[in-house]
C-alpha positions in Angstrom: 171.4 4.2 67.4 169.6 7.5 67.0 166.1 8.4 68.2 164.6 7.9 64.7 165.8 4.3 64.7 164.4 3.6 68.2 160.8 4.5 67.4 159.4 1.6 65.4 155.7 1.5 64.9 154.5 -1.9 63.6 154.1 -0.7 60.0 156.8 0.8 57.8 156.3 4.5 58.8 158.3 5.6 61.8 159.8 9.0 60.9 157.2 11.7 60.0 158.3 15.1 58.6 155.7 17.9 59.0 156.3 21.0 56.9 154.7 24.0 58.4 154.4 24.7 62.1 151.3 26.9 62.0 148.3 25.9 64.1 147.3 22.9 61.9 150.9 21.6 61.3 151.8 21.9 65.0 148.7 20.1 66.1 149.2 17.4 63.6 152.9 17.0 64.7 151.8 16.7 68.3 149.3 14.0 67.4 152.0 12.1 65.6 154.4 12.4 68.5 151.6 11.3 70.9 151.0 8.3 68.7 154.6 7.2 69.1 156.2 8.5 65.9 159.5 10.3 65.6 158.5 13.7 64.2 160.6 16.4 62.5 158.7 19.7 62.4 159.9 22.4 60.0 158.9 26.0 59.6 160.7 29.1 58.3 159.3 31.1 61.2 161.3 30.6 64.4 158.3 31.8 66.5 156.2 28.9 65.2 159.0 26.4 66.1 159.3 27.9 69.6 155.5 27.5 70.1 155.8 23.9 69.0 158.7 23.3 71.4 156.6 24.6 74.3 153.6 22.5 73.3 155.7 19.4 73.0 157.2 20.0 76.4 153.7 20.0 77.8 152.9 16.8 75.9 156.0 15.0 77.0 155.2 15.8 80.6 151.8 14.0 80.1 153.5 10.9 78.8 153.7 11.2 75.0 155.5 8.3 73.5 157.2 9.7 70.4 159.8 12.4 69.9 159.7 15.8 68.3 162.7 17.4 66.6 162.6 20.9 65.2 164.2 21.8 61.8 164.7 25.2 60.2 165.0 23.8 56.6 163.0 21.4 54.5 166.2 19.5 53.7 166.9 18.8 57.4 163.2 17.8 58.0 162.9 15.3 55.2 166.4 13.7 55.4 165.3 10.5 57.0 161.5 10.8 56.6 159.3 7.8 55.7 156.4 10.2 55.1 156.2 14.0 54.6 153.0 15.9 55.2 153.0 19.6 54.2 150.8 22.3 55.8 151.6 25.0 53.2 148.8 27.1 51.7 146.4 25.2 49.5 147.4 27.1 46.4 148.9 25.5 43.3 152.1 27.4 43.3 152.8 26.6 47.0 152.0 23.0 46.6 154.2 22.6 43.4 157.1 24.3 45.2 156.9 22.1 48.3 156.4 18.9 46.2 159.5 19.8 44.1 161.6 20.5 47.2 160.6 17.3 49.0 161.1 15.3 45.8 164.7 16.6 45.5 165.7 16.3 49.1 163.9 13.3 50.6 165.1 9.7 50.1 163.3 7.7 47.4 161.3 5.7 50.0 159.6 8.8 51.2 155.8 9.2 50.7 154.6 12.7 50.0 151.2 13.6 51.5 149.3 16.9 51.2 146.1 18.0 52.8 144.3 19.7 50.0 140.7 20.7 49.3 141.3 22.1 45.9 144.4 20.6 44.2 144.4 17.5 42.1 146.9 14.9 43.5 147.1 13.5 39.9 148.4 16.8 38.7 150.8 17.3 41.6 152.1 13.8 41.4 152.8 14.2 37.7 155.4 16.9 38.6 157.6 14.7 40.7 159.8 11.6 40.1 157.8 9.5 42.6 154.2 9.8 41.5 153.4 6.3 42.9 154.3 7.7 46.4 152.0 10.8 46.4 148.7 11.0 48.3 146.2 13.8 49.0 144.3 13.9 52.3 140.9 15.5 52.7 139.3 15.8 56.1 140.2 17.2 59.4 143.6 15.6 60.2 143.9 17.3 63.6 140.5 16.0 64.8 141.3 12.6 63.3 137.9 11.7 62.2 137.0 10.5 58.7 139.8 11.3 56.2 139.5 10.8 52.4 142.8 9.4 51.1 142.9 10.4 47.4 145.5 8.8 45.2 146.6 9.3 41.6 146.1 6.4 39.2 149.8 5.6 39.4 149.9 5.2 43.2 151.3 2.0 44.5 149.2 -0.4 46.7 152.1 -0.3 49.2 151.8 3.5 49.5 148.0 3.5 49.9 148.2 0.8 52.5 151.1 2.5 54.5 149.2 5.8 54.6 146.0 4.1 55.6 147.8 2.3 58.5 149.5 5.5 59.5 146.2 7.4 59.7 144.5 4.6 61.6 147.3 4.8 64.2 146.5 8.5 64.6 142.8 7.5 65.3 141.5 8.5 61.9 139.1 6.5 59.7 140.7 6.6 56.2 138.8 5.9 53.1 140.9 5.5 49.9 139.6 6.5 46.5 141.1 7.4 43.2 141.5 11.2 42.6 138.2 12.5 41.2 140.3 14.8 39.0 142.0 11.7 37.3 141.2 11.0 33.7 137.9 9.1 33.3 139.6 6.0 31.8 141.5 5.3 35.0 138.8 6.2 37.6 137.4 2.7 37.6 140.6 1.2 38.9 140.4 0.8 42.7 143.0 -0.1 45.3 142.3 -1.3 48.8 143.7 0.0 52.1 
């Protein structure tokens, strides 16, 4: 049994892939590991991964419960992921590229989450084969306060619930709402956490 199979939070998410090991991605990965998740952190910059390794070493000495694995490719990071959260620049081209890569490389069960202040999750989800498993997050994920969980109209209740449970385990207060950029005819539809 590998480490990913040993870490089993009470809900369906146990393996978290974090794409981008800059300050925000690294901090989020550490929070996930501290909350008991098996985390795979990816970055194209080896220096960012070395910093993450040093920070995790400090965390593990303080009694962190989860595990952190480092990956140098997106494919390695998402191979067993239940959820992927990207920390790439909040630009349309970057988000489309990472969504496309994750969609091609991750198992069908994988939820794709993106912190974004400017991009429509409805538009991003329409570019992948799993639009029902895409969520945008707005708020400070690292501070784990209130987080708006924006979902496209085609999102599944299972996805919204799983992401809400995941965020609560990290200490956040998620509030789900349909993407404000969604077409007006579907905005009145509401799903519960």
